[in-house]
VOMARZA-788277 format. One record per residue: residue in one letter; x, y, z of N, C-alpha, C in turn. Coordinates in Angstrom, 3 decimals, padded with zeros to 6 digits. Example, Ala and Ser with C-alpha at 12.3 -4.5 7.8 and 13.67 -1.06 7.14 Angstrom:
VOMARZA-788277
A 013.190 -005.690 007.800 012.300 -004.500 007.800 013.200 -003.300 007.800 $
S 012.850 -002.250 007.080 013.670 -001.060 007.140 012.900 000.030 007.870 $
END
This chain:
VOMARZA-788277
M 000.823 -001.202 000.000 000.000 000.000 000.000 000.865 001.264 000.000 $
F 001.859 001.315 000.879 002.701 002.512 000.966 003.879 002.451 000.009 $
K 004.003 001.376 -000.745 005.122 001.207 -001.668 005.177 002.320 -002.711 $
V 004.033 002.915 -003.046 004.017 003.993 -004.040 004.814 005.210 -003.577 $
F 005.098 005.289 -002.272 005.853 006.423 -001.729 007.341 006.123 -001.569 $
V 007.753 004.899 -001.860 009.154 004.507 -001.678 009.913 004.712 -002.990 $
P 010.936 005.563 -002.975 011.708 005.773 -004.203 012.522 004.529 -004.556 $
D 012.736 004.342 -005.843 013.591 003.245 -006.294 015.034 003.485 -005.878 $
L 015.450 004.747 -005.929 016.804 005.134 -005.532 016.743 006.395 -004.692 $
K 017.694 006.532 -003.772 017.832 007.800 -003.056 019.284 008.237 -003.170 $
L 019.464 009.503 -003.458 020.784 010.086 -003.628 020.839 011.401 -002.869 $
D 022.034 011.894 -002.653 022.163 013.161 -001.941 021.740 014.352 -002.801 $
S 022.139 014.328 -004.078 021.790 015.446 -004.957 021.762 014.971 -006.403 $
I 021.312 015.844 -007.265 021.273 015.506 -008.683 022.670 015.251 -009.229 $
Y 023.676 015.847 -008.612 025.044 015.667 -009.088 025.545 014.239 -008.886 $
D 024.841 013.450 -008.102 025.160 012.031 -007.950 024.606 011.209 -009.114 $
I 023.787 011.826 -009.939 023.241 011.149 -011.119 024.250 011.325 -012.253 $
K 024.994 010.276 -012.497 026.038 010.273 -013.519 025.575 009.443 -014.712 $
P 026.147 009.694 -015.878 025.781 008.889 -017.046 025.939 007.382 -016.810 $
E 026.964 006.984 -016.063 027.203 005.569 -015.803 026.049 004.950 -015.006 $
L 025.547 005.685 -014.019 024.413 005.197 -013.220 023.185 005.019 -014.110 $
L 022.899 006.016 -014.928 021.740 005.935 -015.810 021.900 004.823 -016.831 $
S 023.116 004.635 -017.326 023.370 003.560 -018.284 023.130 002.187 -017.641 $
R 023.601 002.004 -016.398 023.370 000.731 -015.692 021.886 000.451 -015.508 $
K 021.098 001.505 -015.369 019.653 001.367 -015.168 018.897 001.433 -016.497 $
N 019.627 001.559 -017.614 019.043 001.642 -018.953 018.130 002.868 -019.112 $
I 018.506 003.986 -018.486 017.718 005.224 -018.539 018.253 006.121 -019.640 $
R 017.364 006.523 -020.538 017.730 007.407 -021.658 017.017 008.756 -021.592 $
L 016.031 008.865 -020.684 015.287 010.117 -020.515 015.159 010.404 -019.024 $
L 015.634 011.578 -018.617 015.566 011.977 -017.212 014.632 013.173 -017.071 $
L 013.534 012.964 -016.378 012.605 014.039 -016.043 013.040 014.597 -014.699 $
M 012.987 015.920 -014.554 013.509 016.559 -013.351 012.526 017.558 -012.779 $
D 012.310 017.458 -011.479 011.593 018.505 -010.770 012.501 019.735 -010.745 $
L 011.921 020.901 -010.686 012.711 022.136 -010.673 013.014 022.600 -009.254 $
D 011.970 023.000 -008.523 012.145 023.652 -007.233 012.709 022.716 -006.171 $
N 013.863 023.115 -005.653 014.539 022.420 -004.562 015.167 021.094 -004.996 $
T 015.108 020.792 -006.304 015.762 019.598 -006.838 016.955 020.003 -007.689 $
I 016.710 020.793 -008.743 017.833 021.264 -009.563 018.166 022.729 -009.282 $
S 017.283 023.416 -008.589 017.531 024.816 -008.244 016.770 025.161 -006.967 $
P 017.372 025.986 -006.084 016.613 026.419 -004.905 015.397 027.242 -005.323 $
Y 014.417 027.311 -004.443 013.212 028.096 -004.745 013.572 029.525 -005.135 $
S 014.644 030.045 -004.567 015.038 031.426 -004.835 015.924 031.556 -006.074 $
G 016.349 030.445 -006.647 017.264 030.486 -007.787 016.548 030.856 -009.073 $
S 017.066 031.844 -009.769 016.411 032.273 -011.006 017.210 031.905 -012.249 $
E 018.477 031.525 -012.064 019.306 031.162 -013.204 020.047 029.863 -012.912 $
P 020.281 029.050 -013.941 021.057 027.826 -013.748 022.505 028.154 -013.375 $
S 023.050 027.425 -012.416 024.434 027.626 -012.006 025.380 027.009 -013.037 $
E 026.656 027.371 -012.955 027.656 026.788 -013.850 027.764 025.284 -013.632 $
S 027.716 024.851 -012.374 027.831 023.413 -012.095 026.627 022.663 -012.649 $
L 025.456 023.261 -012.597 024.264 022.625 -013.148 024.373 022.518 -014.675 $
T 024.903 023.546 -015.304 025.074 023.517 -016.752 026.105 022.457 -017.158 $
R 027.203 022.338 -016.399 028.192 021.290 -016.689 027.573 019.904 -016.537 $
W 026.748 019.706 -015.493 026.069 018.422 -015.254 025.144 018.094 -016.430 $
K 024.384 019.091 -016.859 023.472 018.909 -018.004 024.255 018.493 -019.241 $
E 025.339 019.173 -019.528 026.138 018.868 -020.712 026.717 017.458 -020.646 $
E 027.118 017.022 -019.462 027.642 015.669 -019.283 026.575 014.627 -019.630 $
L 025.345 014.855 -019.172 024.265 013.914 -019.464 023.868 013.952 -020.936 $
L 023.751 015.142 -021.498 023.396 015.251 -022.913 024.459 014.597 -023.804 $
S 025.723 014.777 -023.451 026.813 014.157 -024.226 026.743 012.636 -024.181 $
A 026.176 012.096 -023.105 026.035 010.649 -022.965 024.747 010.143 -023.624 $
G 023.998 011.045 -024.253 022.783 010.637 -024.957 021.534 010.569 -024.093 $
V 021.573 011.202 -022.926 020.406 011.219 -022.037 019.570 012.457 -022.353 $
G 018.287 012.256 -022.620 017.372 013.370 -022.825 016.950 013.947 -021.484 $
L 016.747 015.253 -021.435 016.370 015.928 -020.186 015.090 016.730 -020.400 $
H 014.271 016.781 -019.349 013.012 017.531 -019.416 012.623 017.939 -018.000 $
I 012.310 019.217 -017.797 011.840 019.711 -016.498 010.341 019.464 -016.389 $
V 009.917 018.937 -015.234 008.502 018.683 -014.943 008.210 019.354 -013.606 $
S 007.543 020.500 -013.649 007.353 021.299 -012.444 005.869 021.508 -012.140 $
N 005.567 021.589 -010.876 004.208 021.920 -010.455 003.994 023.430 -010.334 $
T 005.032 024.218 -010.552 004.913 025.660 -010.375 003.839 026.248 -011.288 $
K 003.192 027.260 -010.775 002.154 027.948 -011.547 002.610 029.350 -011.947 $
T 003.891 029.618 -011.739 004.452 030.917 -012.126 005.236 030.741 -013.427 $
D 005.854 031.802 -013.907 006.659 031.694 -015.126 008.097 031.289 -014.821 $
R 008.387 030.890 -013.587 009.743 030.496 -013.173 010.293 029.345 -014.028 $
A 009.504 028.305 -014.240 009.971 027.145 -015.023 010.295 027.574 -016.452 $
K 009.467 028.404 -017.040 009.699 028.869 -018.408 011.007 029.646 -018.502 $
R 011.218 030.576 -017.569 012.443 031.384 -017.564 013.676 030.502 -017.357 $
F 013.611 029.639 -016.332 014.754 028.793 -015.999 015.080 027.848 -017.148 $
A 014.069 027.174 -017.682 014.280 026.223 -018.783 014.819 026.925 -020.023 $
G 014.337 028.131 -020.287 014.827 028.887 -021.434 016.304 029.223 -021.300 $
L 016.712 029.646 -020.124 018.121 029.961 -019.891 018.991 028.705 -019.927 $
W 018.439 027.591 -019.475 019.190 026.332 -019.372 019.162 025.535 -020.671 $
G 018.212 025.855 -021.550 018.118 025.168 -022.833 017.551 023.771 -022.747 $
V 016.573 023.594 -021.868 015.945 022.280 -021.660 014.434 022.461 -021.769 $
P 013.717 021.512 -022.400 012.256 021.639 -022.451 011.646 021.515 -021.056 $
Y 010.446 022.055 -020.906 009.799 022.044 -019.592 008.292 021.918 -019.736 $
V 007.686 021.539 -018.629 006.239 021.612 -018.445 006.025 022.173 -017.057 $
D 005.152 023.171 -016.936 004.766 023.645 -015.613 003.329 023.215 -015.341 $
C 002.853 023.457 -014.148 001.504 023.018 -013.749 001.311 021.520 -014.055 $
A 002.319 020.702 -013.730 002.320 019.280 -014.094 001.328 018.437 -013.289 $
K 000.842 018.971 -012.188 -000.161 018.292 -011.351 000.351 016.964 -010.778 $
K 001.667 016.920 -010.454 002.176 015.739 -009.760 001.497 015.682 -008.395 $
P 001.045 014.590 -007.920 001.463 013.226 -008.195 000.689 012.518 -009.310 $
F -000.211 013.192 -009.998 -000.889 012.533 -011.117 000.130 012.296 -012.223 $
S -000.004 011.215 -012.940 001.022 010.813 -013.904 000.678 011.143 -015.352 $
D -000.464 011.736 -015.608 -000.867 012.032 -016.994 000.172 012.870 -017.742 $
T 000.640 013.929 -017.108 001.604 014.818 -017.758 002.909 014.080 -018.030 $
I 003.343 013.265 -017.101 004.572 012.491 -017.281 004.447 011.573 -018.492 $
E 003.331 010.897 -018.599 003.115 009.984 -019.725 003.101 010.737 -021.052 $
K 002.534 011.943 -021.077 002.515 012.751 -022.299 003.914 013.216 -022.684 $
I 004.725 013.586 -021.695 006.094 014.021 -021.969 006.906 012.870 -022.557 $
I 006.784 011.688 -021.962 007.527 010.524 -022.448 007.159 010.243 -023.903 $
A 005.877 010.300 -024.214 005.435 010.073 -025.601 005.984 011.157 -026.525 $
K 005.901 012.414 -026.101 006.382 013.539 -026.915 007.885 013.441 -027.165 $
M 008.633 012.961 -026.173 010.090 012.850 -026.293 010.507 011.553 -026.984 $
G 009.525 010.719 -027.345 009.842 009.456 -028.007 010.481 008.441 -027.081 $
G 010.187 008.555 -025.798 010.782 007.660 -024.810 009.938 006.435 -024.534 $
K 010.466 005.600 -023.665 009.771 004.409 -023.204 009.736 004.454 -021.682 $
L 008.671 003.917 -021.097 008.548 003.923 -019.642 009.774 003.300 -018.980 $
E 010.204 002.147 -019.485 011.304 001.417 -018.859 012.664 002.099 -019.047 $
E 012.717 003.150 -019.850 013.961 003.889 -020.087 013.883 005.318 -019.551 $
T 012.918 005.567 -018.652 012.685 006.911 -018.135 012.768 006.909 -016.620 $
A 013.326 007.988 -016.075 013.383 008.196 -014.622 012.918 009.611 -014.321 $
L 012.411 009.800 -013.116 012.062 011.136 -012.634 012.812 011.355 -011.335 $
V 013.504 012.482 -011.233 014.219 012.848 -010.012 013.537 014.041 -009.379 $
G 013.349 013.964 -008.071 012.724 015.065 -007.343 013.052 015.005 -005.872 $
D 012.723 016.081 -005.177 013.022 016.170 -003.748 011.833 015.791 -002.867 $
Q 010.654 015.609 -003.447 009.467 015.347 -002.633 008.911 013.944 -002.887 $
I 008.628 013.262 -001.801 008.065 011.915 -001.879 006.616 011.956 -002.346 $
F 005.831 012.884 -001.772 004.390 012.877 -002.004 003.965 013.545 -003.315 $
T 004.920 014.025 -004.087 004.610 014.519 -005.433 005.487 013.805 -006.455 $
D 006.785 014.024 -006.398 007.704 013.509 -007.419 007.785 011.980 -007.428 $
V 008.106 011.398 -006.295 008.257 009.933 -006.225 006.930 009.249 -006.505 $
W 005.883 009.746 -005.911 004.560 009.147 -006.120 004.171 009.204 -007.603 $
A 004.414 010.348 -008.234 004.080 010.486 -009.657 004.893 009.512 -010.506 $
A 006.184 009.404 -010.243 007.025 008.471 -011.007 006.550 007.037 -010.821 $
N 006.276 006.654 -009.584 005.837 005.287 -009.323 004.471 005.006 -009.946 $
R 003.592 005.995 -009.944 002.283 005.820 -010.595 002.440 005.648 -012.104 $
A 003.425 006.341 -012.681 003.639 006.258 -014.126 004.389 004.985 -014.518 $
G 004.983 004.312 -013.549 005.725 003.090 -013.849 007.140 003.341 -014.332 $
I 007.724 004.471 -013.907 009.102 004.786 -014.282 009.977 004.778 -013.026 $
L 011.285 004.783 -013.226 012.225 004.786 -012.113 012.086 006.088 -011.328 $
S 011.950 005.974 -010.013 011.841 007.160 -009.160 013.139 007.349 -008.382 $
I 013.652 008.577 -008.439 014.889 008.926 -007.746 014.594 010.095 -006.807 $
A 014.827 009.883 -005.529 014.651 010.952 -004.539 016.009 011.529 -004.178 $
V 016.089 012.843 -004.209 017.288 013.535 -003.744 016.909 014.381 -002.535 $
K 017.916 014.730 -001.748 017.667 015.607 -000.609 017.329 017.000 -001.133 $
P 016.404 017.684 -000.471 016.087 019.050 -000.893 017.329 019.941 -000.804 $
I 017.449 020.876 -001.711 018.585 021.792 -001.714 018.593 022.645 -000.457 $
E 017.425 023.127 -000.074 017.350 023.950 001.140 016.069 023.646 001.902 $
L 016.171 023.753 003.227 015.014 023.494 004.092 014.841 024.651 005.077 $
R 014.811 025.848 004.577 014.666 027.028 005.440 013.237 027.196 005.943 $
N 012.288 026.871 005.119 010.873 027.036 005.458 010.460 025.950 006.459 $
P 009.849 026.319 007.606 009.458 025.321 008.608 008.462 024.281 008.079 $
L 007.572 024.665 007.197 006.621 023.700 006.643 007.316 022.682 005.742 $
R 008.304 023.124 005.000 009.068 022.188 004.159 009.882 021.226 005.021 $
R 010.432 021.755 006.123 011.157 020.872 007.047 010.227 019.833 007.641 $
L 009.019 020.206 007.989 008.035 019.275 008.539 007.666 018.211 007.500 $
R 007.455 018.626 006.265 007.145 017.679 005.201 008.292 016.697 005.004 $
Y 009.526 017.211 004.995 010.693 016.350 004.828 010.764 015.332 005.976 $
W 010.499 015.762 007.176 010.497 014.859 008.331 009.454 013.759 008.134 $
A 008.280 014.118 007.624 007.208 013.131 007.395 007.604 012.126 006.304 $
E 008.527 012.501 005.431 008.954 011.621 004.340 010.106 010.693 004.712 $
L 010.725 010.900 005.858 011.941 010.166 006.211 011.768 008.651 006.204 $
L 010.657 008.143 006.663 010.434 006.693 006.670 010.513 006.141 005.253 $
F 009.882 006.807 004.304 009.880 006.324 002.923 011.270 006.443 002.294 $
R 011.993 007.503 002.636 013.360 007.656 002.146 014.246 006.534 002.699 $
A 014.037 006.180 003.959 014.849 005.141 004.591 014.617 003.769 003.931 $
M 013.453 003.572 003.345 013.132 002.292 002.728 013.708 002.159 001.314 $
A 014.217 003.247 000.773 014.749 003.247 -000.602 016.157 002.668 -000.640 $
K 016.546 002.211 -001.822 017.901 001.736 -002.053 018.788 002.939 -002.303 $
K 019.993 002.871 -001.757 020.984 003.905 -002.081 021.856 003.346 -003.185 $
S 022.020 004.085 -004.235 022.797 003.585 -005.363 023.691 004.678 -005.906 $
I 024.927 004.362 -006.057 025.889 005.301 -006.668 026.682 004.531 -007.696 $
END
């Protein structure tokens, strides 16, 4: 019953996602949450390290796509600067948008992963869609409500496999 909340993998950050790891898992398309996963909530531009990480994955033949629940123009601005396609208002944990992105990108479920910082949106959505779910630690936990949510997710994070 609670298995839908358990990530397939847990990592410290997106920078732990290397081409070799994705190749071992046969992943060719990586969907990414934006807020607190690849950029802090306050971040408006991609960092140099994030751009180097993106280039490393693209060079290895991994497709990238941002999947955000944001209802602002933040995802559009960030994705435009970073040069990666995006969808906002994705309505995670529902998997409809994820399935449409995979089809649009010419991907396959078994070759797709979603990485995010939240169990009850990102991981749940990936598991509902039948793709590999990767949980990373949130970039920042300054907001008390986000810290409380993270605390509530710890049991599910503890049940995940750690893979590097």
